[in-house]
C-alpha positions in Angstrom: 18.9 -12.8 28.8 19.1 -11.3 25.0 17.6 -7.9 24.2 16.7 -6.8 20.6 14.8 -3.8 19.0 12.7 -4.3 16.0 12.1 -1.5 13.8 9.5 -2.0 11.4 8.4 0.3 8.4 5.9 -0.8 6.0 3.8 0.8 3.3 6.2 3.5 2.6 5.1 3.8 -1.1 8.4 5.4 -2.1 7.9 8.7 -0.1 11.1 9.5 0.0 10.9 12.8 1.0 8.9 15.0 3.7 5.3 15.1 2.9 1.4 15.7 4.3 -0.1 13.0 6.4 -3.8 12.8 7.3 -4.4 12.1 11.2 -7.7 11.2 13.0 -8.9 14.6 15.0 -12.1 15.2 17.2 -13.2 17.7 14.5 -12.1 15.7 11.7 -9.2 14.9 10.0 -6.0 17.3 10.2 -2.8 17.5 8.2 0.8 17.5 9.3 4.0 17.0 7.8 5.6 13.6 8.1 7.9 11.0 6.9 11.2 11.1 4.6 14.2 9.1 4.4 16.4 11.8 5.9 14.2 12.0 9.3 13.9 7.9 9.1 17.9 8.3 9.2 17.9 10.4 12.1 15.6 8.0 14.3 17.8 4.9 12.9 20.9 6.5 14.0 19.8 7.6 17.5 18.3 3.8 18.5 21.3 2.1 16.8 23.5 4.3 19.3 21.6 2.6 22.3 20.2 -1.0 21.4 20.8 -3.8 18.9 18.6 -2.9 16.0 17.1 -5.3 12.9 15.5 -2.8 10.9 12.8 -4.8 8.8 10.8 -3.2 5.8 7.4 -4.9 4.9 7.1 -3.9 1.4 5.0 -1.7 -1.0 8.7 0.5 -1.1 9.7 1.0 -4.3 6.5 2.3 -6.2 4.0 4.7 -5.0 5.6 8.4 -6.0 6.0 9.6 -9.4 9.7 10.3 -9.3 10.3 6.8 -8.3 7.7 5.3 -11.1 9.2 7.3 -13.5 12.6 5.1 -13.0 10.8 1.6 -12.4 11.9 1.8 -8.8 15.5 2.5 -9.7 15.6 5.7 -7.8 15.0 4.0 -4.6 17.7 0.9 -3.9 20.9 3.7 -3.9 19.1 5.7 -0.7 17.2 2.7 0.6 21.0 1.0 1.1 21.6 4.4 3.0 19.2 3.1 5.7 20.7 -0.3 6.8 17.6 -2.5 6.1 18.1 -6.2 6.8 15.4 -7.4 5.0 12.4 -6.9 2.7 9.3 -8.3 1.3 7.3 -6.9 -1.5 3.7 -6.0 -3.5 3.5 -3.1 -5.4 7.1 -3.9 -6.5 5.6 -6.7 -8.9 4.4 -3.8 -11.1 7.6 -3.7 -12.7 7.0 -7.4 -13.1 8.7 -10.4 -11.4 11.7 -10.1 -13.6 11.5 -6.2 -12.7 11.4 -6.5 -8.9 14.2 -9.3 -9.4 16.2 -6.6 -11.1 15.5 -3.8 -8.7 16.7 -6.3 -6.1 19.8 -7.2 -7.1 21.0 -3.3 -6.5 19.3 -3.7 -2.9 22.3 -4.8 -0.1 19.9 -6.7 1.7 17.7 -9.8 0.7 14.0 -9.9 -0.7 12.2 -12.3 1.3 9.3 -14.3 0.0 8.4 -17.8 0.7 5.4 -17.7 -1.6 6.2 -16.5 -5.0 7.0 -19.3 -7.6 8.1 -19.7 -11.1 5.2 -20.5 -13.2 6.9 -23.5 -14.9 9.5 -24.6 -12.6 7.8 -24.3 -9.5 10.9 -22.5 -8.1 10.8 -19.9 -5.5 11.7 -16.5 -6.8 12.8 -15.1 -3.7 14.7 -16.6 -0.5 12.2 -17.5 1.8 14.0 -17.0 4.8 17.0 -15.2 6.5 19.0 -15.6 9.7 20.4 -12.7 11.4 22.8 -12.1 14.1 21.7 -9.1 16.0 23.8 -8.5 19.5 23.5 -11.7 21.1 20.3 -13.1 19.8 19.7 -15.4 16.6 16.7 -14.1 14.4 15.1 -16.1 12.1 13.1 -14.0 9.3 10.3 -15.4 7.1 9.3 -13.4 4.1 5.5 -13.5 3.0 4.6 -11.1 0.1 1.1 -10.2 -1.0 -0.9 -12.8 -2.1 -3.0 -11.2 -4.2 -0.7 -9.9 -7.3 -2.1 -12.7 -9.9 -5.6 -12.4 -8.7 -6.5 -8.5 -8.7 -3.8 -6.6 -10.4 -2.8 -6.3 -14.0 -1.7 -9.4 -15.5 1.8 -8.2 -16.2 2.1 -7.8 -12.6 2.5 -11.6 -12.0 3.7 -12.7 -15.7 5.5 -16.1 -15.2 5.0 -16.2 -11.5 2.1 -17.5 -9.0 1.7 -16.7 -5.7 0.0 -18.5 -2.3 -1.0 -17.5 1.0 2.2 -19.3 2.1 0.4 -21.4 4.7 1.5 -24.5 3.7 5.3 -23.6 4.3 5.8 -20.9 7.1 5.2 -23.3 9.9 8.0 -26.0 8.5 10.1 -22.9 7.8 9.7 -21.9 12.0 10.4 -25.4 12.7 13.5 -25.7 10.6 14.9 -22.3 11.5 14.7 -23.2 15.2 16.2 -26.9 14.7 18.8 -26.5 12.1 19.8 -22.7 12.5 19.2 -22.8 16.3 17.4 -19.0 16.1 16.2 -17.3 19.4 13.4 -15.7 17.7 11.3 -16.3 14.3 9.7 -13.2 12.7 7.1 -13.4 9.7 7.7 -10.2 7.5 4.2 -10.3 5.9 2.5 -7.9 3.3 -1.1 -10.2 3.7 -2.9 -7.6 5.6 -3.6 -7.0 9.1 -7.1 -9.6 9.1 -5.1 -12.1 7.2 -2.0 -12.3 9.1 -4.1 -12.9 12.3 -6.1 -15.8 10.6 -2.9 -17.1 9.3 -1.1 -16.8 12.8 -3.6 -19.2 14.3 -3.0 -21.7 11.8 0.7 -22.0 11.3 2.8 -22.5 14.2 6.1 -21.1 15.4 5.9 -17.4 14.7 7.1 -15.0 17.8 6.5 -11.9 16.0 4.5 -10.6 12.9 5.6 -7.5 11.3 2.4 -7.0 9.1 2.2 -4.7 6.1 -0.7 -3.8 3.3 -3.5 -2.6 5.3 -2.1 0.6 6.6 -3.0 0.0 10.3 -1.8 2.3 12.6 -1.2 -0.1 15.5 -0.3 1.7 18.8 -0.7 -1.7 20.9 0.9 -5.2 19.7 -2.1 -7.6 19.1 -1.9 -11.1 19.5 -2.6 -14.2 17.4 -1.4 -17.6 17.6 1.1 -16.7 20.3 2.9 -14.1 18.2 2.9 -10.5 18.7 1.6 -8.3 15.6 2.4 -4.9 14.7 1.4 -2.8 11.8 3.1 0.8 11.5 0.8 3.1 9.1 2.1 4.1 6.2 4.1 6.4 3.4 6.9 6.3 6.1 5.0 8.7 8.6 5.8 6.0 11.3 8.2 3.5 12.4 7.1 0.6 14.5 9.7 0.2 17.7 9.5 -3.5 19.3 12.2 -3.6 22.3 12.3 -7.4 23.0 14.0 -9.5 26.3 14.0 -12.8 24.5 15.6 -15.9 26.7 15.3 -19.8 26.0 13.6 -19.0 22.7 10.8 -17.4 24.0 10.0 -13.7 24.6 10.0 -12.7 28.1 9.2 -8.8 28.0 8.3 -6.6 25.3 7.8 -2.8 24.8 6.4 -1.3 22.0 5.9 2.5 20.3 4.2 3.3 17.0 6.7 6.1 16.4 5.5 9.3 14.3 8.3 10.3 11.7 7.2 14.1 12.4 8.6 17.3 11.2 10.2 18.4 14.3 12.7 15.6 13.9 16.4 17.0 12.6 17.0 15.5 9.1 20.0 13.4 8.7 22.1 15.6 6.8 23.9 13.3 4.4 20.5 11.3 3.8 19.0 15.1 3.1 21.3 15.6 0.6 21.2 12.3 -1.5 17.5 12.5 -1.7 17.8 16.1 -3.0 20.2 15.0 -5.5 17.9 12.0 -6.7 15.2 14.2 -7.0 16.8 17.0 -8.9 15.5 16.1 -12.4 12.0 16.2 -11.1 12.4 19.1 -9.4 10.8 22.0 -11.9 7.9 19.6 -12.5 7.4 18.6 -8.7 7.0 22.1 -7.5 5.3 24.0 -10.3 1.8 25.2 -8.5 -0.9 24.2 -10.3 -4.0 25.5 -8.4 -4.9 26.3 -4.9 -6.6 24.1 -2.9 -9.7 25.8 -0.6 -9.8 22.7 1.9 -7.9 19.5 2.3 -7.9 16.6 -0.1 -7.1 13.1 1.2 -7.8 9.2 0.8 -8.1 8.8 4.7 -11.2 7.1 3.7 -13.0 3.6 3.3 -16.4 4.6 1.3 -15.2 7.8 -0.9 -12.3 10.5 -0.7 -12.1 13.9 -1.8 -8.7 12.8 -3.4 -10.4 10.5 -5.7 -13.5 12.5 -6.3 -11.5 15.3 -7.9 -9.4 12.7 -10.0 -13.0 11.4 -10.9 -14.1 15.1 -11.8 -11.3 15.3 -14.1 -11.2 12.3 -16.1 -15.2 12.7 -16.5 -14.9 16.4 -17.7 -12.0 15.4 -20.2 -14.1 12.2 -21.7 -17.9 13.6 -21.3 -18.7 10.1 -20.1 -21.3 10.8 -17.0 -19.9 7.6 -15.2 -16.1 7.4 -13.7 -14.4 4.6 -12.0 -11.3 4.3 -10.6 -9.3 1.6 -8.2 -9.4 2.8 -4.4 -5.8 3.1 -3.8 -4.6 3.6 -0.3 -1.6 5.7 -0.9 -0.7 9.0 -1.8 -0.4 11.8 0.3 -3.0 14.5 1.2 -3.3 17.6 -0.3 -4.1 20.4 2.4 -5.6 23.9 1.7 -3.1 26.0 0.2 -0.7 25.6 -2.9 -1.1 22.5 -4.7 1.7 21.5 -7.0 1.7 19.2 -10.4 4.3 17.0 -8.1 1.4 16.3 -5.3 -1.3 15.7 -8.1 1.2 13.1 -10.1 1.7 11.4 -6.8 -1.9 10.3 -6.6 -1.6 8.6 -10.0 2.2 8.2 -10.5 1.9 5.5 -13.4 0.2 8.0 -15.4 -2.3 5.3 -16.6 -4.2 5.5 -19.6 -7.8 6.9 -19.3 -10.0 4.5 -20.9 -13.9 3.7 -21.9 -16.2 1.2 -21.6 -19.8 0.1 -22.2 -21.4 -1.9 -19.0 -24.7 -3.6 -18.6 -26.6 -2.7 -15.5 -26.2 -6.3 -14.6 -22.1 -6.2 -15.3 -22.1 -3.0 -13.1 -24.3 -4.5 -10.2 -21.7 -7.3 -10.0 -18.7 -5.2 -10.5 -19.6 -3.9 -7.3 -20.9 -6.6 -5.4 -17.4 -8.7 -6.2 -15.9 -5.3 -4.9 -17.5 -5.0 -1.6 -17.0 -8.9 -1.0 -13.1 -8.2 -1.4 -13.2 -5.5 1.0 -15.6 -6.8 3.3 -15.6 -10.5 3.3 -16.1 -12.0 6.7 -13.3 -14.7 5.9 -9.8 -12.5 6.0 -8.5 -14.7 3.3 -11.0 -13.3 0.5 -10.2 -10.2 1.6 -8.5 -8.6 -1.6 -9.3 -5.0 -1.8 -8.1 -2.2 -0.4 -10.9 1.0 -0.1 -13.9 0.9 -1.7 -14.3 1.1 -5.2 -14.0 5.0 -6.2 -17.1 5.9 -8.7 -18.5 9.2 -9.5 -22.1 9.5 -11.3 -24.0 6.5 -9.4 -25.2 6.5 -5.7 -25.3 2.9 -4.0 -27.4 2.1 -1.0 -25.6 -1.0 0.9 -26.5 -3.5 3.6 -23.1 -4.4 4.6 -24.1 -7.1 6.6 -25.7 -9.4 4.0 -23.9 -12.4 2.2 -21.7 -11.9 -0.7 -23.9 -11.2 -3.8 -26.2 -9.7 -1.9 -25.1 -6.4 -0.6 -26.7 -3.8 -3.0 -29.9 -3.0 -1.7 -30.4 -0.2 -4.2 -28.4 1.1 -7.1 -29.1 4.8 -9.4 -27.1 6.2 -12.0 -27.9 9.4 -12.7 -31.4 10.2 -11.4 -32.6 6.5 -12.8 -32.5 3.2 -11.1 -30.1 0.8 -12.9 -31.3 -2.0 -14.9 -29.9 -5.0 -15.8 -30.4 -5.2 -19.5 -29.5 -1.5 -19.7 -26.2 0.1 -21.0 -24.0 2.3 -19.4 -21.2 4.2 -20.8 -18.1 4.5 -18.5 -14.6 5.9 -18.3 -12.1 4.4 -15.9 -8.6 3.5 -14.6 -6.8 0.1 -15.3 -8.2 -3.1 -14.7 -7.8 -2.7 -11.1 -11.0 -0.3 -11.6 -12.9 -2.3 -14.3 -11.3 -6.0 -15.0 -10.4 -7.0 -18.2 -13.5 -8.9 -20.1 -16.1 -6.7 -18.5 -17.9 -4.5 -20.7 -17.9 -3.8 -24.5 -16.2 -1.7 -26.4 -13.2 -1.4 -24.5 -11.0 1.2 -25.6 -8.0 3.6 -24.3 -8.6 6.8 -24.8 -4.6 8.1 -25.4 -4.8 10.0 -21.9 -2.6 9.8 -19.1 -4.9 10.3 -15.9 -1.6 11.9 -14.4 -1.7 14.8 -17.4 -5.5 15.2 -17.3 -5.4 15.3 -13.6 -2.7 18.4 -13.8 -4.6 20.1 -16.7 -8.2 20.1 -14.7 -6.5 21.4 -11.7 -4.9 24.2 -13.8 -8.1 25.0 -15.6 -10.1 25.5 -12.4 -7.4 27.0 -10.4 -9.3 26.5 -6.9 -10.1 23.7 -6.1 -12.5 22.3 -3.3 -13.3 19.2 -1.7 -16.1 17.6 -2.2 -18.0 14.4 -1.0 -20.8 13.3 -2.7 -22.9 10.5 -0.7 -22.0 8.2 -3.6 -22.1 5.0 -1.2 -24.8 5.0 1.8 -25.1 2.3 4.1 -28.4 1.4 5.4 
C-alpha cells in the first residue's frame, strides 16, 4: 500500500502576503486575515515531516496583485521556488502573453503543464502536457489543463500566436499512456477549467483518479466525485490549501482523507520566507502602505450579482468621466477591505493592471446583447459554455432577470437611469478593458488617458470616508 499526500493551491492571484479574506457568517460576510507565502511555507514544512507530499498549483499564480503585475510576474518565481511546488498550470499568467508566460516559466524550478495550449502556426504544444513524479513509494502521473477561455473571452494579446482547447481529446489517451508506458500508480488532472467544467469533462474522459480543480474559487469542504475521480478545489488568494491523503494499491485509491485548510493568521510564519517576501516588496512598500481613506464598512467582491468593491470602482470612474453608465468585468480576485484604514496598495490590488478607462457609445440593442451574452457565459446550462466569472459589474442601469429562461431571453426589463432601454437609443458608457465591453461593440470607442487604479486612489482620497453601497443593479424575478 502506497501512502501519498496531495496538497493543492489554486487561484492564489499573487497574494504572497497576508491579507483580509471574506467568510460567510450567519449574520453576513465577515473578514479575517489569512494567506501569505510565509504561513503556507510553515504548513508545508510541518506536513512534509510526516508524509510524502506532492504540492501542485492550479494556476492564476503569477498575476493578481499590483507588485506582481508591475514586474510582469517576475517578482514571484524566486519566492515560489522556495515552496517546493512540483508543477503548475495557468490562466491569468497569459496576461503577459504566451511568450511572456514561457519566459516566467523558465525562471521556475518546476514545470508548467498544459495539454491544451498550442502554437497557432505549427500546432505544437507550448507546454509539456504531463509529468511523472516519484513521491515516497508512489508513481504519480500529472496532466495539466490550462484555462480554455483565454482566446475566447480575454484580450487578444493574452493568446497571441496560440490557441486553446478543452483538452478533452487528449486527456484520456494521456492517462492511458501514463499507466501503460510509465507504470504510474495514480493519475492526477491539474486543471484550471473550473469546477462545473471539470465535473462534465471527467464524465467524458477516462483514467483520472484525482482532479485538482481551479478557476472558480470554490471552497470544497469535502471531495466531489465525477467519472470515478475525486475532485477538490481550495478557495482562492492563498487563503486555503487543500490536503488529500491517499492510500493507493494496485493502481486504485483504497482510502482517502481530505481537509480544506485555512491559512489562518494564527499560523506562525516561516521566518526565512517572511524575510524574502518583505525584501521582494521593499520597492513598493511606501506606496502600498500609504493610507488613502477610511472605510466605514467592509468592501469585497464576495458576491455573484453586485459587489461593494466594484461599486466603489465604478463610482470612481463614473465621477472622473462624468459618464452616467459604467462597466467593469466581474473579476473574482482582489482581497476585501474591511472597515478601517484604506491603503493605496489594497485599492491597487483590485485593479493591478491599472487598465485604461475608456468610453464608448452603445445602442440599446448592443447593451441588451452585451448583458444577455454575459448572463449566458455565467449561467449556461452546459458547463462547457460557461466562460465568465461573476455577472458583469455595472452602475447606472437596472436589470430584471429571469435566470431560468433560455440563452438570449433572460432580460425581462432593462432601464438606464429612469427610462426603459430602447433598442435604437444611444447610450454613453465608460468601461475598463475588453472584458467589460469587447472590441467591435459600440462606436466612438476611445481610451481617455486615465488609469483605473489611479482614478480609484484619487477618488478614495477625495472622499476620505468610504461607505459600502449596494444599488440593486440586478433583480432576479
